[in-house]
C-alpha positions in Angstrom: 0.3 -34.4 11.7 -0.1 -35.6 8.2 3.4 -34.4 5.5 2.9 -34.7 2.8 5.4 -35.1 -0.4 4.8 -33.7 -4.2 2.2 -36.0 -5.9 0.1 -37.1 -2.8 -2.9 -36.1 -3.3 -5.6 -35.6 -0.5 -9.4 -35.8 -0.8 -10.1 -33.5 1.9 -14.2 -34.7 1.4 -13.6 -37.7 1.7 -10.7 -38.0 5.0 -11.9 -34.6 6.5 -16.1 -34.3 6.0 -16.8 -32.5 8.8 -14.0 -29.3 8.0 -16.2 -26.6 6.3 -13.8 -24.3 7.1 -10.4 -24.1 6.9 -7.1 -22.0 8.3 -4.1 -22.1 6.2 -0.9 -20.3 6.4 2.2 -20.3 4.0 5.9 -19.4 6.1 8.8 -18.7 4.9 12.2 -19.3 5.9 14.9 -17.0 4.8 19.3 -19.3 4.9 20.2 -16.3 6.5 17.6 -14.8 8.6 19.8 -11.9 9.2 18.5 -11.4 5.5 15.1 -11.4 5.6 14.0 -7.6 5.3 15.2 -7.4 2.0 12.9 -9.7 0.4 9.8 -8.8 -0.2 7.8 -11.4 -0.2 4.4 -12.3 -2.0 1.1 -14.7 -1.2 -1.2 -14.7 -4.1 -4.5 -16.3 -4.6 -6.3 -17.6 -8.1 -9.6 -19.1 -7.4 -10.6 -20.4 -11.5 -13.1 -21.8 -13.9 -13.2 -25.0 -15.7 -11.2 -23.7 -18.4 -8.8 -22.5 -15.6 -8.9 -19.0 -15.4 -10.4 -16.7 -13.0 -14.1 -15.6 -14.3 -14.0 -12.1 -12.4 -11.1 -9.7 -11.8 -11.9 -10.1 -8.0 -11.1 -13.6 -8.0 -7.9 -12.7 -7.7 -6.2 -12.3 -4.9 -3.4 -10.6 -3.4 -2.2 -7.2 -1.4 -4.0 -5.3 -3.1 -6.9 -7.1 -3.1 -7.3 -9.9 0.1 -11.2 -11.4 -0.5 -12.8 -12.4 -2.6 -16.6 -11.5 -4.0 -17.9 -14.5 -2.6 -16.6 -14.1 0.6 -15.4 -17.9 0.8 -11.6 -16.9 0.4 -10.1 -14.5 2.9 -6.8 -13.1 3.3 -5.9 -11.9 6.6 -3.9 -8.4 6.9 0.1 -9.1 7.2 2.0 -8.7 10.3 4.4 -6.3 10.9 8.4 -8.8 10.1 6.1 -11.9 10.0 7.2 -14.4 6.9 4.2 -16.1 6.5 0.7 -15.0 5.3 -3.0 -16.4 6.8 -5.1 -17.5 4.3 -9.1 -18.8 5.2 -11.2 -20.4 3.0 -14.8 -21.4 3.6 -16.2 -23.8 1.5 -19.9 -24.2 1.5 -19.4 -20.5 0.9 -17.1 -20.6 -2.9 -19.1 -20.1 -5.6 -20.4 -23.9 -8.2 -18.4 -22.3 -11.2 -14.6 -22.0 -9.6 -13.2 -25.5 -10.2 -9.6 -24.7 -8.3 -7.9 -22.1 -5.6 -4.1 -22.6 -6.8 -1.2 -21.0 -4.1 1.2 -18.7 -5.8 4.5 -17.9 -3.7 6.3 -14.9 -5.6 9.9 -12.4 -5.1 8.7 -8.8 -5.8 11.2 -7.6 -8.0 12.9 -10.3 -7.7 14.9 -9.4 -11.1 15.3 -5.6 -9.6 17.0 -6.8 -6.4 18.6 -10.1 -8.3 17.0 -12.8 -5.9 15.9 -15.7 -6.5 14.6 -19.1 -4.2 17.9 -19.7 -4.6 18.9 -18.2 -1.1 15.9 -19.5 1.5 15.5 -22.5 3.3 12.1 -23.7 2.7 8.5 -22.4 2.2 6.0 -24.1 3.9 1.6 -24.4 3.9 0.5 -25.9 6.1 -4.3 -26.5 6.2 -5.4 -26.5 9.4 -9.3 -27.1 10.7 -10.5 -23.2 11.7 -13.0 -24.4 14.2 -10.6 -26.1 16.2 -7.8 -25.2 15.2 -6.3 -28.6 14.2 -3.1 -28.8 12.1 -4.3 -31.3 9.4 -1.3 -31.9 7.0 1.4 -29.5 6.1 3.5 -30.0 2.5 6.9 -28.1 3.1 9.5 -27.2 -0.8 13.1 -26.6 0.4 14.5 -27.8 -2.7 15.7 -24.7 -4.6 17.7 -23.6 -8.0 17.3 -19.9 -9.2 13.6 -19.5 -9.1 11.0 -16.8 -9.1 8.1 -17.8 -8.3 6.1 -20.8 -7.0 2.9 -22.8 -7.4 3.3 -24.0 -4.0 -0.5 -25.9 -3.9 -4.0 -26.8 -5.4 -7.1 -26.7 -4.7 -9.2 -28.1 -6.5 -12.4 -30.1 -7.4 -13.4 -33.4 -8.7 -16.2 -35.5 -9.2 -18.4 -33.1 -6.0 -15.1 -33.6 -4.1 -12.7 -30.7 -2.9 -9.0 -32.4 -3.3 -5.3 -31.1 -2.4 -2.6 -30.9 -4.5 0.9 -30.2 -3.0 2.2 -29.0 -6.5 6.0 -27.2 -5.7 6.6 -26.3 -9.3 8.7 -23.8 -9.5 9.0 -20.6 -12.5 11.3 -18.0 -13.6 8.5 -15.1 -13.6 6.4 -12.8 -11.7 3.3 -12.3 -10.2 2.2 -10.7 -13.9 3.0 -13.3 -15.6 0.0 -15.7 -13.8 -2.2 -13.1 -14.0 -1.2 -13.0 -17.9 -2.2 -16.2 -18.1 -4.6 -17.6 -16.2 -7.1 -13.4 -16.9 -9.6 -14.4 -19.2 -9.0 -13.0 -22.7 -11.8 -13.6 -24.9 -15.5 -15.7 -24.5 -18.5 -15.8 -26.8 -22.0 -15.7 -25.7 -25.1 -18.5 -25.7 -25.9 -17.0 -29.7 -22.3 -16.4 -31.2 -23.0 -13.2 -30.9 -19.2 -11.9 -30.5 -18.2 -9.8 -26.2 -15.6 -7.2 -26.4 -11.9 -8.8 -25.7 -11.2 -8.1 -22.5 -8.1 -6.3 -21.0 -5.1 -8.3 -20.1 -5.8 -7.8 -16.6 -2.5 -5.7 -15.2 -0.7 -4.9 -11.7 -0.8 -1.4 -12.5 2.4 2.1 -11.3 -0.4 3.1 -9.0 -0.6 -1.1 -7.5 2.6 -1.0 -7.0 2.8 1.9 -5.0 0.9 1.2 -2.5 2.6 -2.0 -2.6 5.7 0.1 -1.2 3.8 1.7 1.2 2.4 -1.6 3.1 6.2 -3.0 3.0 7.0 0.4 4.7 3.7 1.0 6.8 4.7 -3.0 8.1 7.7 -2.2 8.8 6.4 1.1 10.9 4.2 -0.9 12.8 0.9 1.6 11.4 -1.5 -0.7 9.1 -3.2 -0.7 11.8 -3.0 3.3 11.5 -6.5 5.5 10.3 -5.1 9.4 9.9 -7.0 12.1 7.3 -3.5 12.8 4.6 -3.4 15.8 3.7 -0.5 17.8 0.8 -0.1 21.6 0.1 2.3 22.5 -2.4 4.4 24.9 -3.2 3.5 26.6 -6.2 5.8 29.9 -5.8 8.0 30.7 -9.0 11.2 28.8 -8.7 8.5 25.7 -8.8 7.6 26.4 -12.6 9.7 23.8 -14.0 8.7 20.8 -12.4 4.8 21.8 -12.1 5.6 22.6 -16.1 7.8 19.1 -16.1 5.8 16.6 -14.7 7.2 16.1 -11.5 4.7 17.3 -9.4 1.9 15.1 -10.7 4.5 11.8 -10.4 5.0 13.4 -6.6 1.0 13.9 -6.2 0.7 9.8 -7.5 2.9 9.1 -4.6 1.5 10.7 -2.0 -2.4 9.4 -3.4 -0.7 5.7 -3.2 0.3 6.2 1.0 -3.6 8.3 1.1 -5.2 5.7 -0.7 -3.2 2.9 2.5 -3.3 5.3 5.3 -5.8 7.6 5.5 -9.6 7.5 6.7 -11.3 7.3 3.1 -8.5 6.9 0.6 -9.0 10.9 -0.6 -5.9 13.0 -0.4 -7.0 16.7 0.5 -4.6 19.3 -1.8 -3.4 22.6 -1.1 -1.0 24.5 -3.5 -0.2 28.1 -1.9 2.1 30.9 -3.3 1.9 34.5 -1.5 -1.9 33.4 -1.4 -3.5 30.3 -1.1 -6.5 27.2 -3.3 -7.7 25.4 -1.7 -8.0 22.2 -4.0 -10.1 19.6 -5.1 -9.0 16.5 -3.0 -8.2 13.2 -5.1 -9.1 9.8 -5.2 -7.8 6.6 -6.9 -10.4 7.5 -9.7 -9.6 11.1 -10.7 -4.9 11.1 -10.4 -4.8 10.8 -13.5 -3.6 14.7 -15.3 -4.7 16.7 -12.3 -1.9 18.8 -12.5 -1.8 20.2 -15.7 -5.7 20.1 -15.2 -6.8 21.3 -11.9 -3.6 24.0 -11.6 -2.0 24.0 -15.0 -5.2 24.8 -17.4 -7.0 25.9 -14.6 -6.8 30.2 -14.9 -8.6 31.4 -11.6 -5.4 29.5 -9.4 -2.6 32.0 -8.6 0.2 30.0 -9.4 3.8 31.2 -9.7 4.1 34.5 -7.2 5.5 34.9 -4.5 5.7 32.7 -1.0 3.8 33.5 2.2 2.9 29.8 4.6 1.2 31.2 7.2 -2.4 31.6 5.3 -2.1 28.0 3.5 -1.7 27.3 7.5 -4.4 28.9 9.4 -6.8 27.1 6.4 -5.3 23.8 7.4 -6.3 24.2 10.5 -9.9 26.2 9.7 -10.9 22.3 7.6 -9.8 19.5 10.1 -10.2 21.2 13.5 -12.9 23.6 12.4 -14.9 22.2 9.8 -14.5 18.9 9.3 -13.5 18.4 13.2 -12.9 14.8 14.1 -11.0 12.4 16.7 -8.7 10.8 14.3 -5.0 12.2 13.3 -4.0 13.9 10.8 -1.4 13.7 8.7 0.1 16.6 6.9 3.0 17.0 4.0 4.0 20.3 3.6 5.9 20.3 0.5 8.4 23.6 0.4 11.1 24.1 -2.5 12.7 27.1 -0.1 12.8 30.8 1.4 10.3 29.9 4.5 9.8 33.5 6.0 11.9 34.1 9.3 10.1 34.6 12.5 8.1 37.6 13.3 7.2 39.3 15.9 4.4 41.5 13.4 3.3 38.8 11.5 2.1 35.4 12.1 4.5 33.2 11.1 5.1 29.4 10.3 6.5 29.0 14.5 3.6 30.5 15.4 1.2 28.4 13.4 3.3 25.3 14.6 3.1 26.0 18.4 -1.1 27.1 18.6 -1.4 23.9 16.7 0.3 21.4 19.1 -1.9 20.8 21.2 -4.2 19.2 18.1 -4.3 15.9 16.2 -2.9 17.5 13.0 0.9 16.3 12.0 3.3 18.4 10.0 5.6 16.7 8.2 8.0 19.2 6.6 9.6 18.2 3.4 12.1 20.4 0.9 12.9 20.2 -2.0 15.5 21.5 -4.2 18.6 23.4 -2.7 17.0 26.8 -1.4 17.3 28.2 2.4 15.5 25.7 4.7 16.7 27.5 8.2 13.1 28.4 9.5 12.5 24.6 8.6 15.3 23.1 9.7 14.5 25.0 12.8 11.2 23.8 13.9 12.9 20.1 16.2 13.9 22.8 18.4 11.2 25.2 18.2 10.2 25.5 21.9 6.9 26.3 23.7 4.7 23.3 21.7 2.5 21.2 24.0 4.1 17.8 21.7 6.8 18.0 19.3 4.4 18.4 16.0 6.2 18.4 13.1 9.3 17.1 11.4 11.6 17.8 8.3 13.3 16.4 5.7 15.8 17.5 2.3 15.5 16.1 -0.5 18.0 17.5 -3.1 16.7 15.8 -5.9 13.1 14.8 -5.9 12.7 13.8 -9.6 15.1 10.9 -9.0 14.2 9.6 -4.8 12.9 6.6 -4.9 9.4 5.2 -3.6 10.8 3.0 -1.0 12.4 5.9 0.3 10.0 9.3 -0.2 8.2 6.2 1.9 10.6 5.6 4.8 11.2 9.4 5.2 7.6 10.3 5.2 6.8 8.4 8.1 10.3 8.6 10.2 8.4 10.5 13.0 4.6 10.7 12.6 4.9 6.7 14.6 6.5 9.4 17.2 4.3 11.9 17.0 1.3 9.1 17.7 2.7 7.5 20.5 3.5 10.3 22.3 0.1 12.0 20.9 -1.8 9.3 22.4 0.6 9.7 26.0 -1.2 12.5 25.8 -4.1 11.8 25.9 -4.1 14.4 22.4 -5.9 11.3 19.8 -7.6 8.1 21.8 
């Protein structure tokens, strides 16, 4: 295997004429291995034209878009706790207007977390033949200062040949700065008619939420998990302030990010309830903006801000997932309540009764108590007897308005993997 140094360029078309499909592995190693989980490292790829711009946004390959539109470059899903990223490039599939492929490594939220590559021992790029599994050459960067980003390597086309340049250039920048640099902003048509200036390509706050979900799913080894995701929202009178000040809208967006990464179709199903319930329109990434005001607060036909009664809405959840849309897929149902759940009664339907009856079904109830209400009924769920499997969990967040995204996702997904394991063992799910 050939080991390259900076400036030692290779003509791949001449030196490896039989290799058309390449396997590229980018790996990193921290000086203190125990700190590995503290660093969120991203590998991104920019496929550029002869003006060093991405011709379409889809030619920016990153954690939220893992395949180029011409199918020539595919970024593998990361494996749990692996400090590496694998990429496959099929050179004959690359469109003629792509002249350069740039590999960039960044630290997510580096400034906020006071992190840099100074804490790393090395970043390594290994290139091999995908079909023969032979490793052909590699490049290692091991001189770091306080950089937060690296242009690690560059594939580029010159005189019809594909060549490789080991760049190893560090920057005090983040992924957004590279997006701003390589995104096309203006152009003119051949007949000199002006075209609309493209909006700058940005990682939206929703993109970043999905990234945070990916991190938690990786840590929980749930990246390949598929489930239907729904949420039941308390809309009793004590919740009025949280609906009106935007807190519930914020919660919905955070839960939708979870659904897009975890749900079978990227849809978040929604119910609201007080003493009555309403099955609301489902939410997608295309229509979540202003959902609470548009669909609930401004809708005079939606019952809201009365007393609370949980069993009827729970029964409708079962009706939807177990009768109307019966599926072998597991269902993950998030139930948000701010207290006052009625205690069990022999004469009336109640929360424990619903949980016991549904414990043989592929549905997991994650109850979230917000605020300082009375959660005595929900706290006792873990000790509820008579269930086939433990199908519910509860945790409390006193101040959900200030709960970090990372903490919320970790709490939401803490018990679900255990339920999945037990449900498979007892053949509730396949």
